[in-house]
N, CA, C and O of each residue as an XYZ file, in Angstrom:
688
protein
N       0.885     -1.194     -0.144
C      -0.107      0.122     -0.094
C       0.737      1.343     -0.011
O       0.463      2.422     -0.537
N       1.827      1.061      0.724
C       2.856      2.498      0.931
C       3.529      2.764     -0.437
O       3.668      3.906     -0.875
N       3.964      1.588     -1.127
C       4.598      1.806     -2.206
C       3.931      2.208     -3.497
O       4.529      2.674     -4.467
N       2.411      1.945     -3.400
C       1.717      2.530     -4.288
C       1.414      3.904     -4.107
O       1.187      4.572     -5.115
N       1.378      4.360     -3.143
C       1.015      5.880     -2.478
C       2.378      6.484     -3.140
O       2.269      7.266     -4.084
N       3.646      6.122     -2.646
C       4.866      6.712     -3.129
C       4.888      6.953     -4.567
O       5.330      8.010     -5.019
N       4.332      5.820     -5.463
C       4.435      5.892     -6.851
C       3.366      6.920     -7.193
O       3.711      7.580     -8.173
N       2.274      7.242     -6.741
C       1.142      8.345     -6.968
C       1.752      9.522     -6.814
O       1.680     10.397     -7.677
N       2.482      9.675     -5.581
C       2.846     10.995     -5.212
C       4.210     11.258     -6.487
O       4.452     12.353     -6.993
N       4.821     10.193     -6.742
C       5.915     10.486     -7.653
C       5.386     10.794     -9.157
O       6.030     11.574     -9.858
N       4.394     10.274     -9.567
C       3.796     10.707    -10.602
C       3.250     12.083    -10.595
O       3.330     12.780    -11.606
N       2.694     12.510     -9.498
C       2.123     13.559     -9.450
C       3.062     14.739     -9.174
O       2.658     15.880     -9.396
N       4.208     14.536     -8.734
C       5.214     15.340     -8.455
C       6.146     15.851     -9.577
O       6.773     16.910     -9.620
N       6.068     14.546    -10.738
C       7.009     14.800    -11.994
C       6.739     15.942    -12.856
O       7.560     16.523    -13.566
N       5.317     16.240    -12.700
C       5.024     17.481    -13.408
C       5.567     18.666    -13.216
O       5.476     19.565    -14.052
N       6.185     18.785    -12.096
C       6.816     20.006    -11.425
C       8.380     19.781    -11.480
O       8.936     18.686    -11.398
N       9.065     21.158    -11.651
C      10.366     21.176    -11.400
C      10.578     21.703     -9.960
O      10.050     22.772     -9.653
N      11.370     20.971     -8.996
C      11.473     21.018     -7.891
C      12.729     20.932     -7.423
O      13.446     20.361     -8.244
N      13.416     21.327     -6.245
C      14.668     21.047     -5.646
C      14.342     20.566     -4.113
O      13.560     21.183     -3.390
N      14.929     19.575     -3.777
C      14.416     19.053     -2.312
C      15.788     19.685     -1.631
O      16.925     19.579     -2.089
N      15.348     20.438     -0.300
C      16.541     21.189      0.380
C      16.336     20.787      1.859
O      15.379     21.180      2.526
N      17.378     19.916      2.349
C      17.055     19.670      3.777
C      17.081     20.881      4.705
O      18.016     21.679      4.633
N      16.033     21.049      5.616
C      16.157     21.748      6.583
C      16.075     21.347      7.914
O      15.173     20.605      8.305
N      16.985     21.800      8.668
C      17.298     21.291     10.344
C      15.841     21.417     10.900
O      15.112     22.375     10.642
N      15.460     20.275     11.750
C      14.045     20.620     12.601
C      13.724     21.816     13.243
O      12.597     22.313     13.246
N      14.995     22.411     13.940
C      14.815     23.683     14.880
C      14.617     24.825     13.896
O      13.942     25.791     14.252
N      15.179     24.782     12.638
C      14.600     25.952     11.940
C      13.620     25.953     11.025
O      13.389     26.869     10.235
N      12.905     24.700     11.145
C      11.744     24.001     10.624
C      10.725     24.094     11.188
O      10.011     23.116     11.407
N      10.358     25.613     11.642
C       9.127     25.674     13.092
C       7.797     25.288     12.488
O       6.980     24.579     13.076
N       7.604     25.864     11.116
C       6.065     25.654     10.553
C       6.250     24.469      9.602
O       6.156     24.775      8.413
N       6.477     23.269      9.852
C       6.521     22.332      8.857
C       5.091     22.102      8.458
O       4.585     22.487      7.404
N       4.444     21.374      9.497
C       2.915     21.289      9.258
C       2.483     21.016     10.506
O       3.209     20.896     11.493
N       1.047     20.893     10.466
C       0.303     20.924     11.625
C       0.847     19.589     12.494
O       1.056     19.617     13.707
N       1.011     18.560     11.735
C       1.183     17.218     12.437
C       2.345     17.066     13.194
O       2.213     16.737     14.372
N       3.770     17.296     12.605
C       5.011     17.201     12.966
C       5.467     18.490     13.617
O       6.470     18.232     14.282
N       5.192     19.582     13.689
C       5.613     20.564     14.518
C       4.670     21.143     15.095
O       3.602     21.118     14.484
N       4.695     21.811     16.348
C       3.709     22.692     16.721
C       4.121     24.016     16.153
O       5.281     24.332     15.890
N       2.761     24.962     15.946
C       3.123     26.174     15.292
C       3.758     27.001     16.041
O       3.825     26.665     17.223
N       4.428     28.329     15.645
C       5.144     29.149     16.157
C       4.217     30.171     16.900
O       3.208     30.534     16.296
N       4.468     30.682     18.182
C       3.527     31.474     18.681
C       3.154     32.787     18.107
O       4.080     33.594     18.029
N       2.049     33.151     17.711
C       1.859     34.413     17.332
C       1.169     35.402     18.231
O       0.288     34.990     18.985
N       1.521     36.761     18.209
C       0.856     37.610     19.034
C      -0.539     38.275     18.198
O      -1.214     39.162     18.720
N      -0.784     37.827     17.122
C      -1.702     38.340     16.553
C      -3.129     38.016     17.171
O      -3.577     36.869     17.190
N      -3.770     39.057     17.648
C      -5.046     38.711     18.390
C      -6.176     39.725     17.568
O      -5.992     40.877     17.175
N      -7.173     39.035     17.478
C      -8.570     39.502     16.656
C      -9.544     39.723     17.828
O      -9.853     38.829     18.617
N     -10.038     41.086     17.880
C     -10.835     41.517     18.773
C     -12.323     41.032     18.284
O     -12.804     41.514     17.258
N     -12.959     40.155     18.982
C     -14.016     40.059     18.406
C     -15.163     41.268     18.357
O     -15.186     42.200     19.161
N     -15.972     41.110     17.426
C     -16.940     42.344     17.229
C     -18.296     41.571     17.361
O     -18.555     40.486     16.841
N     -19.226     42.438     18.267
C     -20.475     41.552     18.167
C     -21.325     41.533     16.758
O     -22.259     40.758     16.552
N     -20.930     42.340     15.991
C     -21.573     42.327     14.492
C     -21.265     41.670     13.577
O     -21.612     41.840     12.408
N     -20.426     40.661     14.101
C     -19.564     39.583     13.150
C     -20.715     38.515     12.277
O     -20.901     38.175     11.108
N     -21.345     38.235     13.663
C     -22.330     37.267     12.772
C     -23.576     38.022     11.990
O     -24.221     37.566     11.046
N     -23.721     39.156     12.568
C     -24.899     40.046     11.746
C     -24.383     40.361     10.402
O     -25.066     40.169      9.396
N     -23.061     40.892     10.364
C     -22.657     41.376      8.857
C     -22.497     40.556      7.795
O     -22.441     40.899      6.615
N     -22.392     38.968      8.443
C     -22.205     37.792      7.463
C     -23.570     37.154      6.982
O     -23.626     36.243      6.156
N     -24.770     37.794      7.652
C     -25.827     37.415      7.048
C     -26.389     38.171      6.084
O     -26.194     39.385      6.135
N     -27.237     37.587      4.961
C     -27.911     38.322      3.831
C     -29.345     38.851      4.229
O     -30.072     38.665      5.205
N     -29.446     39.570      3.093
C     -30.702     40.360      3.326
C     -30.810     41.246      4.499
O     -31.862     41.188      5.137
N     -29.928     42.021      4.864
C     -30.141     42.816      5.909
C     -30.647     44.253      5.148
O     -30.308     44.539      4.000
N     -31.433     45.018      5.915
C     -31.931     46.121      5.475
C     -31.762     47.257      6.614
O     -31.559     46.923      7.782
N     -31.847     48.492      6.262
C     -31.957     49.463      7.563
C     -33.160     50.377      7.249
O     -33.370     50.651      6.067
N     -33.908     50.834      8.139
C     -34.746     51.884      8.245
C     -34.325     52.879      8.356
O     -33.198     52.983      8.839
N     -35.296     54.420      7.820
C     -34.652     55.355      8.214
C     -34.373     56.065      9.446
O     -33.691     57.077      9.607
N     -35.061     55.316     10.353
C     -34.651     55.443     11.905
C     -33.763     54.823     12.513
O     -33.550     55.035     13.707
N     -33.046     53.897     11.765
C     -31.621     53.376     12.264
C     -31.981     51.835     12.676
O     -31.177     51.274     13.420
N     -32.897     51.261     12.332
C     -33.417     49.968     12.784
C     -32.715     48.951     11.648
O     -32.768     49.153     10.435
N     -32.120     47.942     12.221
C     -31.603     47.072     11.291
C     -32.434     45.993     11.121
O     -32.871     45.548     12.182
N     -32.866     45.311      9.910
C     -33.765     44.257      9.578
C     -33.225     43.372      8.917
O     -32.471     43.647      7.984
N     -33.557     41.934      9.337
C     -33.222     41.140      8.474
C     -34.467     40.022      8.360
O     -34.925     39.291      9.238
N     -34.825     40.154      7.021
C     -36.179     39.382      6.336
C     -37.099     39.811      7.277
O     -37.530     38.888      7.968
N     -37.594     41.033      7.560
C     -38.711     41.680      8.161
C     -38.606     41.661      9.539
O     -39.519     42.168     10.191
N     -37.579     41.126     10.144
C     -37.341     41.166     11.704
C     -36.344     42.125     12.193
O     -35.256     42.288     11.639
N     -36.723     42.741     13.211
C     -35.826     43.921     13.671
C     -34.450     43.056     14.413
O     -34.762     42.166     15.204
N     -33.279     43.251     14.222
C     -32.182     42.795     14.833
C     -31.949     43.584     16.333
O     -31.480     44.722     16.363
N     -32.228     43.047     17.234
C     -31.764     43.634     18.789
C     -30.580     43.497     19.157
O     -30.025     42.433     19.432
N     -29.970     44.943     19.192
C     -28.420     44.760     19.940
C     -28.347     44.494     21.153
O     -29.414     44.540     21.764
N     -27.350     44.201     21.770
C     -26.967     43.740     23.074
C     -27.675     44.567     24.124
O     -28.097     43.930     25.089
N     -27.801     45.373     24.114
C     -28.294     46.673     25.454
C     -29.783     46.519     25.438
O     -30.460     46.835     26.415
N     -30.266     46.065     24.403
C     -31.868     46.094     24.245
C     -32.329     44.689     24.639
O     -33.547     44.587     24.790
N     -31.731     43.786     24.801
C     -32.264     42.365     24.847
C     -33.066     41.888     25.970
O     -33.970     41.054     26.019
N     -32.320     42.881     27.174
C     -32.769     42.442     28.437
C     -34.400     42.866     28.392
O     -35.331     42.162     28.784
N     -34.480     44.175     27.822
C     -36.123     44.837     27.791
C     -36.950     44.165     27.119
O     -38.099     44.062     27.550
N     -36.584     43.556     25.929
C     -37.202     42.662     25.160
C     -37.664     41.228     25.561
O     -38.662     40.632     25.157
N     -36.751     40.821     26.414
C     -37.127     39.335     27.024
C     -38.252     39.935     28.289
O     -39.362     39.445     28.495
N     -37.859     40.697     28.784
C     -39.253     41.338     29.817
C     -40.342     41.702     29.277
O     -41.379     41.351     29.841
N     -40.432     42.525     28.005
C     -41.633     42.544     27.383
C     -42.292     41.374     26.847
O     -43.516     41.249     26.830
N     -41.388     40.429     26.365
C     -41.997     39.303     25.843
C     -42.554     38.216     26.856
O     -43.314     37.316     26.498
N     -42.115     38.382     28.120
C     -42.403     37.341     29.147
C     -43.770     37.875     29.865
O     -44.463     37.162     30.591
N     -44.042     39.195     29.560
C     -45.224     39.578     30.366
C     -46.468     38.672     30.071
O     -46.821     38.247     28.971
N     -46.976     38.498     31.126
C     -48.192     37.480     31.162
C     -47.628     35.838     31.133
O     -48.368     34.863     31.000
N     -46.343     35.800     31.268
C     -45.818     34.250     31.344
C     -46.451     33.539     30.265
O     -47.559     33.086     30.553
N     -46.034     33.322     29.092
C     -46.915     32.901     27.934
C     -46.077     31.436     27.798
O     -46.572     30.623     27.017
N     -44.974     31.091     28.433
C     -44.553     29.937     28.196
C     -43.332     29.749     27.150
O     -43.287     30.677     26.343
N     -42.457     28.885     26.998
C     -41.141     28.975     25.873
C     -41.768     29.071     24.664
O     -41.474     30.003     23.916
N     -42.912     27.930     24.225
C     -43.492     27.785     22.924
C     -43.880     29.238     22.241
O     -43.347     29.790     21.278
N     -45.037     29.694     23.096
C     -45.354     30.977     22.867
C     -44.433     32.380     22.644
O     -44.432     33.190     21.717
N     -43.700     32.318     23.816
C     -42.708     33.385     23.407
C     -41.625     33.209     22.299
O     -41.066     34.231     21.901
N     -41.281     32.011     21.768
C     -40.700     31.758     20.749
C     -41.311     32.223     19.502
O     -40.743     32.868     18.621
N     -42.622     31.798     19.522
C     -43.317     31.975     18.173
C     -43.557     33.557     18.028
O     -43.366     34.080     16.930
N     -43.910     34.204     18.956
C     -44.195     35.690     19.230
C     -42.809     36.498     18.743
O     -42.838     37.519     18.056
N     -41.606     35.856     19.223
C     -40.167     36.770     19.006
C     -39.783     36.325     17.731
O     -39.160     37.164     17.080
N     -39.988     35.186     17.166
C     -39.557     34.812     15.918
C     -40.312     35.638     14.852
O     -39.661     35.749     13.813
N     -41.580     36.276     14.842
C     -42.568     36.982     14.120
C     -41.733     38.285     13.827
O     -41.644     38.723     12.680
N     -41.024     38.989     15.082
C     -40.829     40.221     14.984
C     -39.492     40.728     15.205
O     -39.228     41.823     14.709
N     -38.329     39.928     16.071
C     -37.217     40.275     16.392
C     -36.282     39.095     16.120
O     -36.632     37.982     15.728
N     -35.087     39.494     16.377
C     -33.950     38.310     16.141
C     -32.636     38.736     16.750
O     -32.395     39.919     16.512
N     -31.885     38.231     17.335
C     -30.415     38.162     17.837
C     -29.863     36.720     17.973
O     -30.479     35.684     18.220
N     -28.577     36.916     17.756
C     -27.832     35.532     17.976
C     -28.057     35.134     19.286
O     -27.897     35.811     20.302
N     -28.537     33.694     19.165
C     -28.851     32.951     20.317
C     -30.109     33.194     21.159
O     -30.333     32.708     22.268
N     -30.906     34.034     20.449
C     -32.197     34.479     21.016
C     -32.910     33.043     21.761
O     -33.215     32.972     22.952
N     -33.072     32.014     20.801
C     -33.748     31.021     21.699
C     -33.099     30.472     22.825
O     -33.907     29.898     23.555
N     -32.261     30.448     23.118
C     -31.395     30.108     24.366
C     -31.723     31.100     25.489
O     -31.823     30.785     26.675
N     -31.902     32.528     24.907
C     -31.820     33.417     26.145
C     -33.697     33.283     26.329
O     -34.156     33.590     27.429
N     -34.447     32.928     25.470
C     -35.899     32.865     25.765
C     -36.061     31.572     26.804
O     -36.753     31.737     27.809
N     -35.564     30.570     26.615
C     -35.739     29.398     26.975
C     -35.055     29.841     28.739
O     -35.698     29.467     29.719
N     -33.892     30.548     28.897
C     -33.415     30.587     30.383
C     -34.248     31.507     31.137
O     -34.384     31.468     32.360
N     -34.880     32.462     30.233
C     -35.800     33.480     30.667
C     -36.998     32.849     31.652
O     -37.226     33.216     32.805
N     -37.811     31.649     30.796
C     -38.916     31.121     31.492
C     -38.154     30.042     32.547
O     -38.567     29.960     33.704
N     -37.084     29.268     32.107
C     -36.697     28.310     33.232
C     -36.305     29.003     34.348
O     -36.165     28.395     35.409
N     -36.079     30.339     34.261
C     -35.580     30.914     35.655
C     -36.541     31.822     36.228
O     -36.319     32.410     37.286
N     -37.687     31.966     35.510
C     -38.972     32.516     36.350
C     -39.462     31.521     37.393
O     -39.509     30.353     37.007
N     -39.855     31.785     38.703
C     -40.405     31.356     39.530
C     -41.804     31.056     39.282
O     -42.257     29.920     39.427
N     -42.566     32.149     38.875
C     -43.829     31.955     38.757
C     -44.334     30.863     37.591
O     -45.236     30.029     37.664
N     -43.378     31.188     36.438
C     -43.597     29.965     35.328
C     -43.618     28.612     35.992
O     -44.592     27.877     36.154
N     -42.220     28.395     36.385
C     -41.954     26.994     37.069
C     -43.184     26.614     37.953
O     -43.642     25.477     37.844
N     -43.794     27.587     38.903
C     -44.763     27.170     39.839
C     -46.046     26.852     39.229
O     -46.875     26.151     39.809
N     -46.227     27.346     38.081
C     -47.688     27.345     37.336
C     -47.689     26.568     36.025
O     -48.656     26.586     35.264
N     -46.613     25.913     35.799
C     -46.587     25.184     34.574
C     -47.375     24.150     34.327
O     -47.786     23.677     35.387
N     -47.771     23.582     33.374
C     -48.785     22.482     33.209
C     -47.876     21.135     33.920
O     -46.735     20.822     33.579
N     -48.514     20.604     34.745
C     -48.039     19.175     35.395
C     -48.755     18.198     34.502
O     -49.706     18.468     33.769
N     -48.072     16.816     34.686
C     -48.954     15.603     34.083
C     -50.102     15.515     34.684
O     -50.193     15.735     35.891
N     -51.103     15.197     33.962
C     -52.546     14.955     34.767
C     -52.297     13.860     35.555
O     -51.493     12.974     35.264
N     -53.061     13.907     36.681
C     -53.051     13.072     37.905
C     -53.826     11.609     37.151
O     -54.812     11.619     36.413
N     -53.156     10.603     37.536
C     -53.679      9.263     37.279
C     -54.821      8.974     37.979
O     -54.683      9.186     39.184
N     -56.015      8.521     37.622
C     -57.096      8.258     38.376
C     -56.653      6.944     39.201
O     -55.929      6.058     38.746
N     -57.247      6.976     40.571
C     -57.002      5.843     41.346
C     -57.922      4.643     41.019
O     -59.115      4.875     40.821
N     -57.439      3.343     40.948
C     -58.166      2.387     40.676
C     -58.050      1.425     41.752
O     -57.036      0.728     41.787
N     -59.027      1.277     42.711
C     -59.208      0.409     43.789
C     -59.088     -0.950     43.597
O     -59.472     -1.346     42.497
N     -58.723     -1.654     44.255
C     -58.531     -3.226     44.206
C     -59.777     -4.043     44.453
O     -60.385     -3.890     45.512
N     -60.178     -4.864     43.582
C     -61.486     -5.589     43.554
C     -60.968     -6.654     44.784
O     -59.853     -7.165     44.891
N     -62.004     -6.796     45.564
C     -61.704     -7.728     46.479
C     -61.859     -9.231     46.192
O     -62.877     -9.715     45.696
N     -60.715     -9.963     46.561
C     -60.611    -11.441     45.977
C     -61.785    -12.578     46.570
O     -62.088    -12.627     47.762
N     -62.326    -13.391     45.614
C     -63.490    -14.134     45.727
C     -62.777    -15.251     46.958
O     -63.546    -15.748     47.781
N     -61.498    -15.539     46.999
C     -61.125    -16.607     47.971
C     -59.926    -16.450     48.249
O     -59.209    -15.829     47.463
N     -59.331    -17.066     49.639
C     -58.194    -16.654     50.080
C     -56.972    -17.093     49.163
O     -57.159    -18.077     48.446
N     -55.718    -16.446     49.118
C     -54.731    -16.853     48.295
C     -54.877    -16.503     46.859
O     -54.002    -16.895     46.087
N     -55.958    -15.758     46.373
C     -56.085    -15.410     45.152
C     -55.465    -14.558     44.919
O     -55.177    -14.582     43.722
N     -54.886    -13.408     45.625
C     -54.236    -12.204     45.513
C     -53.076    -12.023     46.651
O     -53.433    -12.039     47.829
N     -51.913    -11.880     46.377
C     -50.839    -11.975     47.339
C     -49.796    -10.763     46.855
O     -49.364    -10.662     45.707
N     -49.480     -9.867     47.957
C     -48.782     -8.483     47.625
C     -47.131     -9.164     48.090
O     -46.924     -9.908     49.049
N     -46.192     -8.698     47.189
C     -45.011     -9.245     47.775
C     -44.049     -7.897     47.390
O     -44.090     -7.249     46.344
N     -43.241     -7.699     48.477
C     -42.328     -6.424     48.242
C     -41.162     -6.457     49.162
O     -41.403     -6.929     50.273
N     -39.969     -6.064     48.937
C     -38.909     -5.666     49.928
C     -39.065     -4.510     50.898
O     -39.625     -3.503     50.465
N     -38.703     -4.524     51.976
C     -38.869     -3.299     52.885
C     -37.310     -3.253     53.603
O     -36.811     -4.271     54.082
N     -36.709     -2.105     53.608
C     -35.276     -1.943     54.131
C     -34.395     -1.142     53.301
O     -34.765     -0.944     52.144
N     -33.392     -0.693     53.655
C     -32.705     -1.514     54.810
C     -33.321     -0.978     55.922
O     -33.738      0.177     55.833
N     -33.474     -1.655     57.061
C     -33.660     -1.217     58.426
C     -32.601     -2.061     59.235
O     -32.527     -3.285     59.131
N     -31.786     -1.298     60.052
C     -30.779     -2.061     61.140
C     -30.009     -2.999     60.140
O     -29.835     -4.198     60.357
N     -29.560     -2.322     59.007
C     -28.604     -3.069     57.953
C     -29.304     -4.399     57.578
O     -28.495     -5.311     57.405
N     -30.599     -4.738     57.409
C     -31.276     -5.795     56.878
C     -32.382     -5.234     56.001
O     -32.968     -4.155     56.090
N     -32.538     -6.316     55.055
C     -33.665     -5.957     54.120
C     -34.767     -7.169     54.497
O     -34.392     -8.314     54.748
N     -36.094     -6.786     54.502
C     -37.097     -7.828     54.839
C     -38.064     -8.013     53.720
O     -38.520     -7.006     53.179
N     -38.498     -9.447     53.234
C     -39.350     -9.658     52.214
C     -40.923     -9.752     53.244
O     -41.255    -10.369     54.256
N     -41.529     -8.846     52.387
C     -42.922     -8.528     53.002
C     -43.908     -9.370     51.940
O     -43.848     -9.318     50.711
N     -44.789    -10.122     52.716
C     -45.772    -10.857     52.021
C     -47.047    -10.648     52.526
O     -47.109    -10.704     53.755
N     -48.152    -10.408     51.897
C     -49.388     -9.654     52.274
C     -50.360    -10.785     51.650
O     -49.971    -11.241     50.575
N     -51.497    -11.274     52.138
C     -52.487    -11.999     51.672
C     -53.468    -11.110     51.792
O     -53.747    -10.601     52.878
N     -54.207    -10.786     50.475
C     -55.591     -9.732     50.637
C     -56.720    -10.247     50.721
O     -57.213    -10.701     49.688
N     -57.335    -10.314     51.771
C     -58.577    -11.043     52.225
C     -59.837     -9.847     52.553
O     -59.701     -8.763     53.121
N     -60.975    -10.408     52.032
C     -62.201     -9.277     52.716
C     -62.657     -9.840     54.031
O     -62.905    -11.032     54.215
N     -62.755     -8.821     54.995
C     -63.311     -9.182     56.059
C     -64.997     -9.043     55.999
O     -65.629     -8.100     55.523
N     -65.494    -10.186     56.586
C     -66.976    -10.082     56.468
C     -67.476    -11.198     55.781
O     -68.685    -11.306     55.577
């Protein structure tokens, strides 16, 4: 396998004129990503909040300075908290808040911010829809002894577990 790979490289490189020059390892700092660690560079890119927004297509602005993306207003960082509070009035829940927000506004990570707002709201968590209570089904009384037996383990009690067996019978 290796021989055929070398032959393919030899055929590919035969089309070029090149000179192979040995370079000592200590002088060859940027050989490749696998054989050498890259040299440290001091180039720092300052992230800008608008990077994501500038890459998007179909951005328009209104005369009063609003930036629109597909008919939705892009909310800058300082106004997001106020928008979250406005959307959360009435405690509509995650689904309704997302639906309402997606119709009119947008910012990077908006869905996550909406979810966190609802999850961190004490009132929403206290009044959220809980699973329906299961109706109670009373046991039917058995017709004769030993027709229904209840078995379970209890414990640990004093470092022991107990097998509990109970026969259900009707008094009377």
